A tleap script that builds the chain and sets N, CA, C and O, in Angstrom:
source leaprc.protein.ff14SB
mol = sequence {
  NMET ILE TYR GLU CYS HIE SER MET LYS HIE
  GLN PHE THR LEU GLU PHE TRP GLN ASP ASP
  GLY TRP TYR VAL GLY LYS LEU GLN GLU ILE
  PRO GLY VAL PHE SER GLN GLY GLU THR LEU
  ALA GLU LEU GLU GLU ASN ILE ALA ASP ALA
  TYR ARG CYS LEU SER GLU ASP ALA ARG GLY
  ASP VAL HIE GLN GLN THR GLN THR LYS SER
  ILE PHE LEU GLU ILE CALA
}
set mol.1.N position { -131.542 31.869 61.135 }
set mol.1.CA position { -131.305 30.512 60.703 }
set mol.1.C position { -129.878 30.138 61.048 }
set mol.1.O position { -128.961 30.918 60.792 }
set mol.2.N position { -129.669 28.981 61.616 }
set mol.2.CA position { -128.340 28.476 61.923 }
set mol.2.C position { -128.133 27.205 61.130 }
set mol.2.O position { -128.967 26.302 61.171 }
set mol.3.N position { -127.036 27.128 60.415 }
set mol.3.CA position { -126.722 25.994 59.562 }
set mol.3.C position { -125.467 25.330 60.112 }
set mol.3.O position { -124.469 26.005 60.368 }
set mol.4.N position { -125.508 24.021 60.294 }
set mol.4.CA position { -124.361 23.296 60.836 }
set mol.4.C position { -123.586 22.643 59.705 }
set mol.4.O position { -124.160 21.946 58.868 }
set mol.5.N position { -122.303 22.868 59.685 }
set mol.5.CA position { -121.447 22.318 58.641 }
set mol.5.C position { -120.120 21.915 59.262 }
set mol.5.O position { -119.432 22.756 59.840 }
set mol.6.N position { -119.749 20.654 59.155 }
set mol.6.CA position { -118.481 20.161 59.683 }
set mol.6.C position { -118.287 20.579 61.143 }
set mol.6.O position { -117.220 21.072 61.511 }
set mol.7.N position { -119.305 20.385 61.967 }
set mol.7.CA position { -119.275 20.678 63.394 }
set mol.7.C position { -119.104 22.159 63.709 }
set mol.7.O position { -118.760 22.517 64.835 }
set mol.8.N position { -119.337 23.008 62.742 }
set mol.8.CA position { -119.293 24.450 62.975 }
set mol.8.C position { -120.667 25.018 62.651 }
set mol.8.O position { -121.301 24.616 61.675 }
set mol.9.N position { -121.116 25.941 63.464 }
set mol.9.CA position { -122.404 26.571 63.194 }
set mol.9.C position { -122.168 27.972 62.659 }
set mol.9.O position { -121.338 28.722 63.172 }
set mol.10.N position { -122.912 28.305 61.624 }
set mol.10.CA position { -122.845 29.623 61.019 }
set mol.10.C position { -124.254 30.205 61.060 }
set mol.10.O position { -125.221 29.521 60.724 }
set mol.11.N position { -124.367 31.430 61.460 }
set mol.11.CA position { -125.678 32.069 61.487 }
set mol.11.C position { -125.818 32.980 60.278 }
set mol.11.O position { -124.931 33.779 59.976 }
set mol.12.N position { -126.946 32.847 59.593 }
set mol.12.CA position { -127.238 33.660 58.425 }
set mol.12.C position { -128.589 34.341 58.605 }
set mol.12.O position { -129.405 33.924 59.427 }
set mol.13.N position { -128.807 35.379 57.834 }
set mol.13.CA position { -130.095 36.070 57.836 }
set mol.13.C position { -130.890 35.605 56.622 }
set mol.13.O position { -130.482 35.824 55.482 }
set mol.14.N position { -132.023 34.963 56.874 }
set mol.14.CA position { -132.904 34.513 55.803 }
set mol.14.C position { -133.921 35.611 55.535 }
set mol.14.O position { -134.763 35.900 56.386 }
set mol.15.N position { -133.849 36.219 54.370 }
set mol.15.CA position { -134.829 37.210 53.940 }
set mol.15.C position { -135.850 36.469 53.085 }
set mol.15.O position { -135.478 35.828 52.102 }
set mol.16.N position { -137.130 36.546 53.442 }
set mol.16.CA position { -138.120 35.761 52.695 }
set mol.16.C position { -139.400 36.555 52.481 }
set mol.16.O position { -139.675 37.539 53.168 }
set mol.17.N position { -140.168 36.094 51.508 }
set mol.17.CA position { -141.444 36.704 51.146 }
set mol.17.C position { -142.317 35.629 50.523 }
set mol.17.O position { -141.843 34.536 50.211 }
set mol.18.N position { -143.592 35.941 50.345 }
set mol.18.CA position { -144.508 34.999 49.704 }
set mol.18.C position { -144.806 35.473 48.291 }
set mol.18.O position { -145.029 36.658 48.043 }
set mol.19.N position { -144.803 34.517 47.373 }
set mol.19.CA position { -145.067 34.799 45.967 }
set mol.19.C position { -145.930 33.670 45.420 }
set mol.19.O position { -145.474 32.533 45.303 }
set mol.20.N position { -147.158 33.981 45.092 }
set mol.20.CA position { -148.116 32.997 44.556 }
set mol.20.C position { -148.239 31.775 45.471 }
set mol.20.O position { -148.300 30.646 44.985 }
set mol.21.N position { -148.274 31.989 46.780 }
set mol.21.CA position { -148.458 30.906 47.725 }
set mol.21.C position { -147.183 30.188 48.125 }
set mol.21.O position { -147.229 29.291 48.967 }
set mol.22.N position { -146.050 30.553 47.550 }
set mol.22.CA position { -144.761 29.945 47.878 }
set mol.22.C position { -143.963 30.885 48.765 }
set mol.22.O position { -144.058 32.106 48.637 }
set mol.23.N position { -143.180 30.310 49.664 }
set mol.23.CA position { -142.215 31.090 50.424 }
set mol.23.C position { -140.925 31.119 49.596 }
set mol.23.O position { -140.390 30.073 49.230 }
set mol.24.N position { -140.444 32.304 49.311 }
set mol.24.CA position { -139.237 32.490 48.514 }
set mol.24.C position { -138.244 33.244 49.389 }
set mol.24.O position { -138.627 34.165 50.109 }
set mol.25.N position { -136.984 32.864 49.334 }
set mol.25.CA position { -136.029 33.538 50.193 }
set mol.25.C position { -134.604 33.486 49.685 }
set mol.25.O position { -134.267 32.766 48.745 }
set mol.26.N position { -133.778 34.286 50.353 }
set mol.26.CA position { -132.354 34.332 50.038 }
set mol.26.C position { -131.577 34.573 51.320 }
set mol.26.O position { -132.112 35.094 52.298 }
set mol.27.N position { -130.312 34.188 51.303 }
set mol.27.CA position { -129.428 34.465 52.423 }
set mol.27.C position { -128.769 35.812 52.168 }
set mol.27.O position { -128.085 35.995 51.161 }
set mol.28.N position { -128.973 36.745 53.072 }
set mol.28.CA position { -128.440 38.088 52.868 }
set mol.28.C position { -126.917 38.097 52.807 }
set mol.28.O position { -126.336 38.876 52.051 }
set mol.29.N position { -126.272 37.256 53.580 }
set mol.29.CA position { -124.817 37.266 53.655 }
set mol.29.C position { -124.126 36.533 52.500 }
set mol.29.O position { -122.930 36.725 52.280 }
set mol.30.N position { -124.853 35.710 51.773 }
set mol.30.CA position { -124.259 34.895 50.715 }
set mol.30.C position { -124.992 35.166 49.400 }
set mol.30.O position { -126.031 34.559 49.140 }
set mol.31.N position { -124.465 36.072 48.566 }
set mol.31.CA position { -125.133 36.355 47.292 }
set mol.31.C position { -125.271 35.087 46.455 }
set mol.31.O position { -124.355 34.266 46.404 }
set mol.32.N position { -126.396 34.935 45.812 }
set mol.32.CA position { -126.611 33.798 44.926 }
set mol.32.C position { -127.279 32.605 45.572 }
set mol.32.O position { -127.565 31.627 44.881 }
set mol.33.N position { -127.542 32.643 46.873 }
set mol.33.CA position { -128.225 31.526 47.525 }
set mol.33.C position { -129.698 31.898 47.689 }
set mol.33.O position { -130.075 32.635 48.600 }
set mol.34.N position { -130.513 31.371 46.787 }
set mol.34.CA position { -131.960 31.585 46.771 }
set mol.34.C position { -132.642 30.237 46.787 }
set mol.34.O position { -132.062 29.243 46.351 }
set mol.35.N position { -133.877 30.189 47.287 }
set mol.35.CA position { -134.657 28.969 47.196 }
set mol.35.C position { -136.123 29.302 47.458 }
set mol.35.O position { -136.492 30.462 47.640 }
set mol.36.N position { -136.951 28.255 47.473 }
set mol.36.CA position { -138.377 28.420 47.746 }
set mol.36.C position { -138.911 27.157 48.405 }
set mol.36.O position { -138.254 26.116 48.414 }
set mol.37.N position { -140.110 27.268 48.956 }
set mol.37.CA position { -140.764 26.121 49.567 }
set mol.37.C position { -142.235 26.410 49.781 }
set mol.37.O position { -142.653 27.567 49.821 }
set mol.38.N position { -143.012 25.357 49.918 }
set mol.38.CA position { -144.450 25.531 50.154 }
set mol.38.C position { -144.723 26.041 51.564 }
set mol.38.O position { -145.747 26.679 51.811 }
set mol.39.N position { -143.809 25.760 52.484 }
set mol.39.CA position { -143.920 26.241 53.860 }
set mol.39.C position { -142.604 26.916 54.232 }
set mol.39.O position { -141.599 26.757 53.540 }
set mol.40.N position { -142.618 27.668 55.327 }
set mol.40.CA position { -141.399 28.310 55.784 }
set mol.40.C position { -140.361 27.263 56.181 }
set mol.40.O position { -139.172 27.440 55.919 }
set mol.41.N position { -140.799 26.185 56.804 }
set mol.41.CA position { -139.876 25.102 57.184 }
set mol.41.C position { -139.237 24.473 55.944 }
set mol.41.O position { -138.042 24.175 55.946 }
set mol.42.N position { -140.024 24.272 54.892 }
set mol.42.CA position { -139.487 23.695 53.652 }
set mol.42.C position { -138.500 24.664 53.008 }
set mol.42.O position { -137.471 24.242 52.480 }
set mol.43.N position { -138.809 25.964 53.049 }
set mol.43.CA position { -137.874 26.958 52.526 }
set mol.43.C position { -136.549 26.876 53.272 }
set mol.43.O position { -135.489 26.910 52.646 }
set mol.44.N position { -136.590 26.768 54.596 }
set mol.44.CA position { -135.363 26.676 55.381 }
set mol.44.C position { -134.547 25.446 54.999 }
set mol.44.O position { -133.324 25.529 54.888 }
set mol.45.N position { -135.199 24.317 54.797 }
set mol.45.CA position { -134.494 23.105 54.361 }
set mol.45.C position { -133.877 23.299 52.981 }
set mol.45.O position { -132.726 22.933 52.745 }
set mol.46.N position { -134.660 23.881 52.072 }
set mol.46.CA position { -134.193 24.064 50.700 }
set mol.46.C position { -133.056 25.082 50.614 }
set mol.46.O position { -132.128 24.909 49.823 }
set mol.47.N position { -133.123 26.138 51.421 }
set mol.47.CA position { -132.060 27.144 51.383 }
set mol.47.C position { -130.773 26.558 51.956 }
set mol.47.O position { -129.680 26.900 51.504 }
set mol.48.N position { -130.897 25.666 52.958 }
set mol.48.CA position { -129.721 24.981 53.502 }
set mol.48.C position { -129.105 24.076 52.429 }
set mol.48.O position { -127.882 24.012 52.306 }
set mol.49.N position { -129.938 23.379 51.656 }
set mol.49.CA position { -129.443 22.546 50.556 }
set mol.49.C position { -128.731 23.400 49.507 }
set mol.49.O position { -127.669 23.030 49.008 }
set mol.50.N position { -129.332 24.552 49.177 }
set mol.50.CA position { -128.724 25.448 48.190 }
set mol.50.C position { -127.367 25.937 48.681 }
set mol.50.O position { -126.414 26.017 47.905 }
set mol.51.N position { -127.280 26.264 49.968 }
set mol.51.CA position { -125.999 26.700 50.545 }
set mol.51.C position { -124.965 25.581 50.485 }
set mol.51.O position { -123.807 25.821 50.140 }
set mol.52.N position { -125.379 24.355 50.819 }
set mol.52.CA position { -124.464 23.214 50.757 }
set mol.52.C position { -123.949 23.010 49.335 }
set mol.52.O position { -122.759 22.769 49.131 }
set mol.53.N position { -124.832 23.104 48.367 }
set mol.53.CA position { -124.419 22.929 46.960 }
set mol.53.C position { -123.415 23.993 46.556 }
set mol.53.O position { -122.418 23.692 45.900 }
set mol.54.N position { -123.671 25.224 46.940 }
set mol.54.CA position { -122.753 26.312 46.610 }
set mol.54.C position { -121.412 26.090 47.298 }
set mol.54.O position { -120.361 26.309 46.695 }
set mol.55.N position { -121.441 25.660 48.550 }
set mol.55.CA position { -120.208 25.406 49.304 }
set mol.55.C position { -119.413 24.256 48.693 }
set mol.55.O position { -118.188 24.333 48.597 }
set mol.56.N position { -120.098 23.190 48.278 }
set mol.56.CA position { -119.423 22.056 47.652 }
set mol.56.C position { -118.793 22.465 46.333 }
set mol.56.O position { -117.682 22.041 46.016 }
set mol.57.N position { -119.505 23.300 45.550 }
set mol.57.CA position { -118.942 23.784 44.293 }
set mol.57.C position { -117.692 24.605 44.550 }
set mol.57.O position { -116.703 24.483 43.826 }
set mol.58.N position { -117.731 25.438 45.575 }
set mol.58.CA position { -116.576 26.283 45.902 }
set mol.58.C position { -115.397 25.425 46.351 }
set mol.58.O position { -114.257 25.693 45.972 }
set mol.59.N position { -115.661 24.395 47.156 }
set mol.59.CA position { -114.579 23.512 47.601 }
set mol.59.C position { -113.989 22.753 46.428 }
set mol.59.O position { -112.792 22.464 46.414 }
set mol.60.N position { -114.810 22.429 45.451 }
set mol.60.CA position { -114.316 21.714 44.274 }
set mol.60.C position { -113.374 22.559 43.451 }
set mol.60.O position { -112.522 22.019 42.746 }
set mol.61.N position { -113.503 23.863 43.522 }
set mol.61.CA position { -112.657 24.773 42.754 }
set mol.61.C position { -111.352 25.098 43.460 }
set mol.61.O position { -110.515 25.806 42.900 }
set mol.62.N position { -111.156 24.601 44.672 }
set mol.62.CA position { -109.964 24.934 45.439 }
set mol.62.C position { -108.706 24.488 44.723 }
set mol.62.O position { -107.672 25.148 44.826 }
set mol.63.N position { -108.770 23.386 44.003 }
set mol.63.CA position { -107.594 22.850 43.346 }
set mol.63.C position { -107.200 23.643 42.103 }
set mol.63.O position { -106.093 23.472 41.591 }
set mol.64.N position { -108.075 24.497 41.617 }
set mol.64.CA position { -107.746 25.328 40.475 }
set mol.64.C position { -106.952 26.534 40.958 }
set mol.64.O position { -107.257 27.105 42.005 }
set mol.65.N position { -105.959 26.912 40.213 }
set mol.65.CA position { -105.168 28.073 40.589 }
set mol.65.C position { -105.917 29.316 40.151 }
set mol.65.O position { -106.234 29.469 38.971 }
set mol.66.N position { -106.201 30.199 41.086 }
set mol.66.CA position { -106.907 31.433 40.771 }
set mol.66.C position { -105.972 32.613 40.934 }
set mol.66.O position { -104.988 32.555 41.672 }
set mol.67.N position { -106.295 33.667 40.242 }
set mol.67.CA position { -105.513 34.889 40.297 }
set mol.67.C position { -106.462 36.059 40.479 }
set mol.67.O position { -107.657 35.943 40.207 }
set mol.68.N position { -105.938 37.173 40.933 }
set mol.68.CA position { -106.741 38.396 41.050 }
set mol.68.C position { -106.018 39.531 40.353 }
set mol.68.O position { -104.804 39.491 40.157 }
set mol.69.N position { -106.782 40.538 39.984 }
set mol.69.CA position { -106.233 41.694 39.316 }
set mol.69.C position { -107.114 42.887 39.621 }
set mol.69.O position { -108.338 42.773 39.556 }
set mol.70.N position { -106.539 44.011 39.948 }
set mol.70.CA position { -107.315 45.231 40.166 }
set mol.70.C position { -107.636 45.844 38.810 }
set mol.70.O position { -106.779 45.928 37.931 }
set mol.71.N position { -108.864 46.263 38.658 }
set mol.71.CA position { -109.267 46.910 37.413 }
set mol.71.C position { -110.030 48.190 37.741 }
set mol.71.O position { -110.588 48.317 38.831 }
set mol.72.N position { -110.056 49.120 36.824 }
set mol.72.CA position { -110.831 50.341 36.975 }
set mol.72.C position { -111.989 50.296 35.995 }
set mol.72.O position { -111.811 49.954 34.826 }
set mol.73.N position { -113.175 50.643 36.475 }
set mol.73.CA position { -114.355 50.689 35.630 }
set mol.73.C position { -114.902 52.102 35.614 }
set mol.73.O position { -115.027 52.734 36.663 }
set mol.74.N position { -115.226 52.598 34.442 }
set mol.74.CA position { -115.835 53.916 34.336 }
set mol.74.C position { -117.348 53.744 34.443 }
set mol.74.O position { -117.959 53.001 33.675 }
set mol.75.N position { -117.923 54.428 35.386 }
set mol.75.CA position { -119.362 54.345 35.610 }
set mol.75.C position { -119.980 55.660 35.255 }
set mol.75.O position { -119.638 56.696 35.825 }
set mol.76.N position { -120.903 55.623 34.300 }
set mol.76.CA position { -121.541 56.875 33.828 }
set mol.76.C position { -122.556 57.394 34.812 }
set mol.76.O position { -123.177 58.429 34.570 }
savepdb mol mol.pdb
quit
């Protein structure tokens, strides 16, 4: 799948499956981008919309000052 955004094309891997007659999928490279559609073409449109929404949300947060910190987690 190739998605065009601001005159730039980005290629993503659409992983999809059928569930109760619906095509359900996610973008492997972008965690959290999932969608569904009655057809594979509809799934592709919907996943592109989901990606746009996620991208717009991320751009909206640019004005917030963010910080990072290294932490250690104990895993049993």
